[in-house]
C-alpha positions as CSV (number, residue, x, y, z in Angstrom):
1,M,9.1,12.4,-6.8
2,G,8.0,10.6,-10.5
3,K,9.5,14.5,-11.9
4,E,12.1,12.5,-14.7
5,L,9.2,9.8,-14.9
6,Y,7.2,13.1,-16.5
7,E,10.2,14.8,-17.7
8,R,11.4,11.6,-19.9
9,Y,8.2,9.2,-20.8
10,P,5.0,11.3,-22.5
11,F,2.7,8.1,-21.1
12,A,4.0,9.0,-17.8
13,A,3.4,12.9,-18.4
14,D,-0.6,12.1,-19.4
15,I,-1.3,10.5,-16.4
16,F,0.4,13.1,-14.2
17,R,-1.6,15.7,-16.0
18,L,-4.0,14.1,-15.9
19,C,-4.4,13.5,-11.8
20,D,-3.6,17.3,-11.9
21,S,-6.8,18.5,-13.3
22,L,-8.5,16.7,-11.1
23,R,-6.7,17.8,-7.4
24,P,-4.5,20.9,-8.3
25,G,-0.9,20.8,-7.2
26,T,-0.1,17.2,-6.8
27,M,2.1,17.4,-9.5
28,E,4.0,20.2,-7.5
29,Q,3.7,18.2,-4.4
30,C,4.9,14.6,-6.1
31,F,8.1,17.0,-7.5
32,H,8.4,19.2,-4.9
33,G,6.4,18.2,-1.7
34,T,8.0,18.7,1.9
35,E,8.1,15.9,4.4
36,D,5.8,17.0,6.4
37,A,3.4,17.9,4.0
38,L,3.2,14.0,2.0
39,K,2.8,12.7,5.4
40,E,-0.5,13.2,5.9
41,T,-2.1,10.5,4.1
42,K,-4.7,13.0,2.3
43,H,-1.3,14.1,0.9
44,T,0.8,11.3,0.3
45,Q,-2.3,8.7,-0.8
46,P,-3.0,11.1,-4.7
47,C,0.8,11.9,-5.3
48,L,1.9,7.5,-5.1
49,F,-0.8,6.4,-6.8
50,A,0.3,9.0,-10.0
51,M,3.9,8.5,-9.7
52,E,3.0,4.4,-9.0
53,L,0.6,4.2,-12.2
54,A,3.2,6.5,-13.8
55,A,5.8,3.5,-13.8
56,A,3.9,1.0,-14.4
57,A,2.6,2.8,-18.3
58,V,6.2,3.4,-18.9
59,L,6.5,-0.3,-18.6
60,E,3.6,-1.2,-20.3
61,E,4.3,1.0,-23.5
62,K,8.1,-0.7,-23.6
63,G,6.2,-4.1,-24.2
64,I,7.0,-5.4,-20.1
65,R,3.4,-6.8,-18.8
66,P,2.9,-8.2,-15.8
67,D,0.9,-12.4,-15.3
68,A,-0.4,-10.7,-11.9
69,V,-0.4,-7.4,-10.1
70,A,-0.6,-6.7,-6.3
71,G,-0.4,-4.0,-4.5
72,F,0.5,-2.5,-0.2
73,S,-2.5,-1.0,1.2
74,L,-3.1,2.3,-1.6
75,G,-0.8,0.2,-3.9
76,E,-3.3,-2.2,-4.1
77,V,-6.3,0.4,-5.7
78,T,-3.8,1.4,-8.6
79,A,-2.9,-2.6,-9.5
80,A,-7.0,-2.5,-9.9
81,V,-6.4,0.0,-12.1
82,F,-4.1,-1.3,-14.1
83,A,-5.7,-4.8,-14.2
84,G,-8.4,-3.1,-15.2
85,I,-11.0,-2.8,-12.5
86,F,-11.3,1.1,-13.0
87,D,-10.5,3.6,-15.3
88,T,-7.4,6.2,-14.5
89,E,-9.9,8.3,-13.9
90,T,-12.2,6.8,-11.3
91,G,-8.7,5.3,-9.6
92,F,-7.8,9.1,-8.8
93,R,-10.8,9.8,-7.4
94,L,-11.6,7.1,-5.1
95,I,-7.7,7.3,-3.8
96,C,-8.5,11.1,-2.7
97,R,-11.1,10.5,-1.3
98,R,-9.7,7.1,0.4
99,G,-6.7,9.5,1.7
100,E,-9.2,12.1,2.5
101,L,-11.3,9.6,5.1
102,M,-8.0,8.0,6.2
103,Q,-7.0,11.2,7.1
104,R,-10.3,12.2,8.8
105,E,-10.1,9.7,11.2
106,A,-6.3,10.1,11.8
107,Q,-7.2,13.1,13.2
108,R,-10.3,11.8,15.5
109,F,-8.1,10.0,17.6
110,D,-3.8,10.6,19.0
111,T,-2.4,7.6,17.2
112,G,0.8,6.2,15.4
113,M,2.2,3.1,13.6
114,A,5.6,1.7,14.2
115,A,7.7,-1.7,13.2
116,V,8.7,-4.5,15.3
117,V,11.7,-6.3,14.0
118,K,12.9,-9.5,15.3
119,L,10.5,-10.8,16.7
120,P,8.2,-13.6,15.4
121,P,4.1,-13.3,14.3
122,E,2.6,-14.8,17.7
123,T,5.4,-12.9,19.7
124,V,3.8,-9.4,18.6
125,I,0.1,-10.7,18.4
126,S,0.6,-11.7,22.1
127,L,1.6,-8.3,23.2
128,C,-0.8,-6.6,21.4
129,E,-3.0,-9.1,23.2
130,Q,-1.7,-7.5,25.9
131,Y,-2.2,-3.7,25.3
132,P,-5.6,-4.1,23.5
133,E,-4.6,0.0,22.2
134,I,-2.0,-1.7,20.1
135,Y,-2.9,-3.5,16.9
136,P,-0.3,-5.8,14.3
137,V,-1.9,-4.3,11.4
138,N,1.4,-4.8,8.8
139,F,2.6,-7.9,8.1
140,N,5.3,-7.4,6.0
141,C,8.2,-10.5,6.3
142,P,9.7,-12.6,7.9
143,G,10.8,-10.3,11.6
144,Q,9.2,-7.6,10.5
145,I,5.5,-6.8,11.4
146,S,3.9,-2.7,11.2
147,V,1.5,-1.9,15.2
148,A,-0.8,0.5,15.1
149,G,-2.9,2.5,18.0
150,L,-2.5,4.9,20.9
151,T,0.6,7.2,20.9
152,L,-0.1,6.8,25.1
153,R,0.5,3.5,24.8
154,M,3.8,2.9,22.6
155,P,6.3,3.5,25.0
156,D,5.0,0.8,27.0
157,F,4.5,-1.4,24.4
158,S,8.0,-0.9,23.3
159,A,9.4,-1.9,26.7
160,A,7.6,-4.9,26.8
161,V,8.9,-5.8,22.6
162,R,12.6,-5.1,24.3
163,Q,12.0,-7.3,27.0
164,A,10.8,-9.7,24.4
165,G,13.8,-9.6,22.7
166,G,12.6,-7.2,19.6
167,R,12.9,-3.3,18.5
168,T,9.9,-0.7,17.6
169,I,11.1,1.5,15.0
170,P,8.5,4.7,14.6
171,L,6.6,5.3,11.2
172,R,6.2,8.3,9.7
173,V,2.5,8.1,9.4
174,S,-0.5,10.2,10.6
175,G,-2.6,7.3,11.9
176,A,-2.9,4.3,13.2
177,F,-3.8,2.2,9.4
178,H,-5.3,-0.8,9.2
179,S,-6.9,-1.3,12.6
180,P,-9.7,-0.5,14.5
181,Y,-9.4,2.8,14.2
182,M,-10.3,3.2,10.6
183,K,-13.3,1.2,10.9
184,E,-15.5,4.4,9.6
185,A,-12.8,5.8,6.9
186,A,-13.8,1.8,5.6
187,S,-17.0,1.8,5.9
188,A,-17.5,5.2,4.4
189,F,-14.8,4.0,1.3
190,A,-17.5,1.0,0.9
191,G,-20.0,3.8,0.0
192,E,-17.6,5.5,-2.5
193,L,-17.0,2.1,-3.9
194,S,-20.7,1.3,-4.1
195,K,-21.2,4.2,-6.4
196,V,-18.7,2.9,-9.5
197,S,-19.0,-0.2,-11.9
198,A,-16.1,-2.2,-11.6
199,G,-14.8,-3.7,-15.2
200,K,-13.6,-6.7,-15.9
201,M,-10.3,-8.2,-14.1
202,A,-7.7,-8.3,-17.0
203,L,-5.2,-9.8,-14.7
204,P,-5.0,-11.6,-12.0
205,L,-5.3,-8.9,-8.7
206,Y,-4.2,-10.3,-5.0
207,S,-5.8,-9.2,-2.0
208,N,-4.2,-7.6,0.8
209,V,-7.1,-8.8,3.0
210,T,-6.6,-12.7,1.9
211,G,-3.6,-12.9,0.4
212,K,-4.7,-14.5,-2.4
213,P,-6.5,-13.3,-6.0
214,Y,-9.4,-11.6,-6.3
215,G,-12.5,-13.6,-7.0
216,Q,-11.2,-17.0,-5.0
217,D,-13.7,-16.1,-2.6
218,S,-17.2,-14.9,-2.1
219,R,-16.4,-11.6,-1.2
220,S,-16.2,-8.6,-3.8
221,V,-14.1,-6.3,-5.3
222,T,-16.2,-3.0,-3.0
223,E,-16.0,-5.5,-0.1
224,L,-12.3,-6.3,-0.2
225,L,-10.8,-2.7,-1.0
226,S,-13.1,-1.1,1.7
227,L,-12.0,-3.6,4.3
228,Q,-8.4,-3.7,3.4
229,I,-8.3,-0.1,5.2
230,S,-9.3,-1.1,8.7
231,N,-7.4,-5.3,8.5
232,P,-4.0,-6.1,8.7
233,V,-1.9,-5.9,5.2
234,Q,-1.2,-10.0,5.4
235,W,1.8,-8.8,2.6
236,E,3.8,-12.2,3.3
237,T,1.2,-14.5,2.5
238,L,0.0,-12.8,-0.7
239,I,4.1,-12.8,-1.7
240,R,4.1,-16.3,-0.9
241,N,0.7,-17.1,-2.4
242,M,2.0,-15.2,-5.9
243,A,5.4,-16.8,-5.7
244,A,3.9,-20.5,-4.9
245,S,1.7,-19.9,-7.8
246,G,5.1,-19.4,-10.6
247,I,5.8,-16.3,-10.4
248,D,9.4,-15.5,-10.0
249,T,9.8,-12.1,-10.9
250,F,8.8,-9.2,-8.9
251,V,9.1,-5.5,-9.7
252,E,8.4,-2.8,-7.4
253,I,6.8,0.5,-9.1
254,G,6.7,3.3,-6.2
255,P,8.8,6.0,-5.1
256,G,11.7,3.2,-3.5
257,K,12.7,-0.2,-2.4
258,T,11.2,-1.0,1.0
259,L,8.5,-3.8,-1.1
260,T,12.0,-5.7,-2.8
261,G,13.7,-5.6,0.0
262,M,10.5,-7.4,2.0
263,I,10.1,-9.8,-0.9
264,R,13.7,-10.5,-1.0
265,K,13.6,-11.4,3.0
266,I,9.7,-13.5,2.4
267,N,11.2,-15.7,-1.1
268,P,15.1,-15.5,-1.3
269,E,14.6,-17.2,-4.6
270,V,12.7,-15.2,-6.6
271,T,13.6,-12.1,-8.5
272,A,13.2,-8.6,-6.8
273,C,14.0,-5.4,-7.9
274,S,12.7,-1.9,-8.2
275,F,11.1,-0.2,-11.6
276,T,14.4,1.4,-12.1
277,E,16.6,-0.7,-11.7
278,Y,14.3,-3.7,-14.0
279,L,14.2,-0.4,-17.2
280,T,17.5,-0.4,-16.8
281,E,18.2,-4.2,-17.3
282,A,15.4,-4.5,-19.3
283,M,16.3,-2.5,-22.0
């Protein structure tokens, strides 16, 4: 992940080297990490941050700058760095701590996550209300919502989803992220955020919690970035709001195309593509 960026673009290599100096082994995990290691969120988050910020730096170096930014879950911290709220070193230290805190909470409970497909949001919410240990956590796109909760309850919940006409797909993650099981991690991360200074935002940044740009309510960067750890990601609402503001092109800077697919389902009228696709077309 990101190895080609490191080898081809000096700006990207600088970011990878900085991250590796702060957390030795980050580059090795990015380029050669095993699936088992990378599914642990304490490893996932630093590696994804490095790759995402490196990709964004390459686009910026080539004169391609966005009108607004957003990130899914940990990607919101990367987006906050790109928007100027934190410098790269501060952002990386924060994301490392975020991963550690969420991993700690994940190890306290036997939990997991699953994507629910082919059901409307109200049905998924209603089913979760029948299983108090299962929570709707990521409102990804029409027909797809992720849930999180106790592993012990997932089989019964999945059976109820099938009976309602839907299907569950287990996710390869190490905990019940964006659910009440992460409240202690959210509180601890708020403490970490309170120790650093937030810079002036150079670009509109959309919040996972509200689906709106930061600054449209009274909540601070510290509050919103910590709340999103234990609250649902309102991705569908966020993308709809960005499109309504006039944004018609979305570029995913992560290692895959998952968000690109979601955006196309949310609004087929906008252009959505991966970083590699966009770089090839733009150049």
